[in-house]
ROLO-157105 format. One record per residue: residue in three letters; residue number from 1; x, y, z of N, C-alpha, C in turn. Coordinates in steps of 0.1 Angstrom, whole numbers, always signed. Example, Ala and Ser with C-alpha at 12.3 -4.5 7.8 and 13.67 -1.06 7.14 Angstrom:
<sites>
 residuo num  n.xx  n.yy  n.zz ca.xx ca.yy ca.zz  c.xx  c.yy  c.zz
     Ala   1  +132   -57   +78  +123   -45   +78  +132   -33   +78
     Ser   2  +128   -22   +71  +137   -11   +71  +129    +0   +79
</sites>
This chain:
<sites>
 residuo num  n.xx  n.yy  n.zz ca.xx ca.yy ca.zz  c.xx  c.yy  c.zz
     Val   1   +40   -27   -54   +28   -36   -51   +31   -49   -49
     Tyr   2   +41   -54   -57   +44   -68   -55   +55   -71   -49
     Lys   3   +60   -64   -39   +71   -65   -32   +71   -76   -22
     Gly   4   +80   -84   -23   +81   -97   -14   +82  -109   -24
     Ile   5   +74  -108   -36   +74  -120   -45   +88  -124   -50
     Pro   6   +96  -114   -55  +110  -116   -60  +119  -121   -47
     Asp   7  +114  -120   -34  +121  -123   -23  +123  -139   -21
     Ala   8  +114  -147   -28  +112  -159   -27  +126  -166   -30
     Pro   9  +132  -175   -20  +144  -182   -22  +143  -191   -34
     Ala  10  +154  -195   -39  +155  -204   -52  +147  -217   -50
     Asn  11  +147  -223   -38  +144  -237   -35  +128  -236   -36
     Ala  12  +122  -223   -32  +107  -222   -34  +103  -216   -47
     Arg  13  +112  -209   -53  +111  -204   -68  +106  -214   -76
     Tyr  14  +114  -225   -76  +113  -235   -86  +106  -246   -83
     Arg  15   +96  -245   -74   +88  -255   -69   +77  -257   -80
     Lys  16   +73  -269   -83   +62  -272   -93   +49  -272   -85
     Asn  17   +38  -268   -92   +24  -269   -87   +20  -283   -89
     Pro  18   +18  -291   -78   +14  -305   -80    -1  -306   -85
     Tyr  19    -8  -295   -85   -22  -296   -88   -24  -288  -102
     Glu  20   -15  -285  -110   -17  -277  -122   -24  -285  -132
     Gly  21   -34  -280  -138   -41  -287  -149   -53  -296  -142
     Gln  22   -53  -297  -129   -63  -306  -124   -77  -296  -122
     Pro  23   -87  -299  -128  -100  -293  -127  -106  -292  -112
     Asn  24  -104  -303  -105  -110  -301   -91  -100  -292   -83
     Ala  25   -88  -291   -86   -81  -282   -77   -83  -267   -82
     Leu  26   -87  -267   -95   -89  -252  -100  -103  -248   -94
     Ala  27  -112  -257   -92  -124  -253   -86  -123  -252   -70
     Ala  28  -116  -259   -64  -113  -256   -49  -107  -243   -49
     Gly  29   -95  -240   -58   -89  -228   -56   -97  -216   -59
     Glu  30  -107  -217   -67  -115  -206   -69  -124  -203   -56
     Lys  31  -129  -214   -51  -136  -213   -37  -130  -208   -27
     Leu  32  -117  -211   -25  -108  -206   -16  -105  -191   -17
     Phe  33  -103  -188   -29  -101  -176   -34  -113  -167   -29
     Arg  34  -124  -169   -31  -136  -162   -28  -138  -161   -12
     Gln  35  -134  -172    -6  -134  -173    +9  -125  -164   +16
     His  36  -112  -163   +10  -100  -157   +18   -93  -145   +11
     Cys  37   -95  -144    -1   -88  -133    -9   -96  -123   -14
     Ala  38  -110  -126   -20  -117  -115   -25  -121  -105   -18
     Glu  39  -121  -107    -5  -124   -93    +4  -115   -82    -2
     Cys  40  -102   -86    -1   -93   -76    -4   -89   -73   -19
     His  41   -89   -85   -27   -84   -83   -41   -95   -83   -49
     Gly  42  -109   -83   -46  -122   -82   -53  -125   -95   -60
     Asp  43  -138   -97   -62  -142  -108   -70  -136  -111   -81
     Asp  44  -131  -101   -90  -124  -103  -101  -110  -102  -102
     Ala  45  -105  -103   -88   -91  -102   -87   -83   -92   -92
     Arg  46   -90   -81   -95   -84   -67   -99   -80   -58   -90
     Gly  47   -81   -63   -77   -75   -53   -66   -87   -44   -62
     Ala  48   -88   -41   -50   -97   -31   -43   -88   -24   -32
     His  49   -89   -11   -31   -86    -3   -23   -69    -1   -26
     Arg  50   -60    -8   -17   -46    -9   -19   -42   -21   -24
     Ser  51   -52   -32   -25   -46   -45   -28   -41   -46   -42
     Ala  52   -34   -56   -45   -28   -59   -58   -37   -64   -68
     Asn  53   -36   -59   -80   -44   -66   -91   -37   -77   -94
     Leu  54   -45   -90   -90   -37  -103   -94   -38  -108  -108
     Arg  55   -42  -100  -118   -42  -103  -130   -31   -96  -138
     Asp  56   -23   -86  -131   -13   -79  -134    -1   -89  -139
     Pro  57    +8   -85  -148   +19   -93  -151   +28   -95  -141
     Gly  58   +30   -86  -130   +37   -87  -120   +35   -99  -111
     Val  59   +22  -103  -111   +16  -114  -103   +16  -126  -114
     Gln  60   +11  -124  -126   +10  -137  -134   +23  -142  -141
     Asn  61   +35  -133  -140   +46  -138  -145   +54  -145  -134
     Ala  62   +50  -144  -121   +56  -151  -110   +54  -164  -111
     Thr  63   +64  -173  -108   +63  -187  -108   +53  -194   -98
     Pro  64   +48  -204  -100   +38  -208   -90   +45  -211   -76
     Gly  65   +59  -216   -76   +64  -216   -64   +66  -203   -56
     Glu  66   +68  -192   -64   +70  -179   -57   +57  -176   -52
     Leu  67   +46  -178   -59   +33  -173   -54   +28  -182   -41
     Val  68   +32  -195   -40   +26  -203   -28   +37  -198   -16
     Trp  69   +49  -194   -20   +57  -190    -9   +53  -177    -3
     Phe  70   +49  -168   -14   +42  -154    -8   +30  -156    -1
     Leu  71   +21  -165    -5   +10  -167    +3   +12  -173   +18
     Arg  72   +23  -181   +19   +27  -185   +31   +34  -174   +41
     Asn  73   +42  -168   +34   +49  -157   +42   +42  -142   +43
     Gly  74   +36  -139   +32   +28  -127   +32   +38  -114   +31
     Asn  75   +33  -104   +33   +42   -90   +34   +33   -81   +43
     Leu  76   +34   -81   +55   +25   -72   +64   +29   -58   +61
     Ala  77   +40   -54   +57   +44   -39   +54   +34   -35   +42
     Ala  78   +32   -43   +34   +24   -40   +21    +8   -42   +25
     Gly  79    +6   -48   +36    -8   -53   +38   -12   -66   +34
     Met  80    -3   -75   +31    -6   -88   +28    -5   -97   +39
     Pro  81   -14  -103   +45   -11  -111   +57    -5  -124   +54
     Ser  82    +1  -133   +62    +7  -145   +60    -5  -156   +60
     Trp  83    -6  -165   +51   -16  -173   +51    -8  -188   +54
     Ser  84    +2  -187   +63    +6  -199   +68    -2  -210   +76
     Gly  85   -13  -204   +82   -24  -212   +89   -31  -221   +79
     Leu  86   -31  -217   +65   -39  -223   +55   -30  -236   +50
     Pro  87   -34  -248   +51   -27  -260   +47   -22  -257   +33
     Glu  88    -9  -263   +32    -1  -260   +20   -10  -264    +7
     Gln  89   -17  -275    +7   -26  -281    -4   -36  -270    -9
     Arg  90   -41  -262    +1   -50  -251    -2   -43  -241    -9
     Arg  91   -31  -237    -4   -23  -225   -10   -18  -229   -24
     Trp  92   -17  -241   -28   -13  -245   -42   -26  -245   -49
     Gln  93   -38  -248   -42   -51  -247   -52   -54  -234   -54
     Ile  94   -52  -223   -46   -54  -209   -48   -45  -205   -58
     Val  95   -31  -209   -60   -22  -207   -70   -26  -212   -83
     Thr  96   -34  -225   -83   -39  -230   -93   -48  -221  -101
     Tyr  97   -57  -215   -93   -69  -207   -98   -61  -194  -102
     Leu  98   -52  -188   -95   -47  -175   -99   -40  -176  -112
     Lys  99   -33  -188  -116   -27  -189  -129   -35  -189  -141
     Thr 100   -50  -192  -137   -60  -192  -148   -65  -177  -152
     Leu 101   -61  -167  -143   -64  -154  -147   -56  -147  -158
     Asp 102   -63  -139  -164   -55  -130  -173   -61  -115  -175
</sites>
């Protein structure tokens, strides 16, 4: 289900989230999640159809850098599109939100 996240190169894996702990980034990330991600992953991020449960340890244990890299690159074979057209700041905001899920 989480194929692709472990493929993140080391320089991406260890990147720090510049928005971690920022309430405005969290709010923006939740809004972006609802606009771009909830259709497939569900409003509760538990996955719908074949989509990944984003609350699962396979996602939650990934580093912020791995997640932002995965959002940029996607995994079309698994049904995850690339979000490279979304500005990097917005991808980090989505990751900020994702990391608050449990």
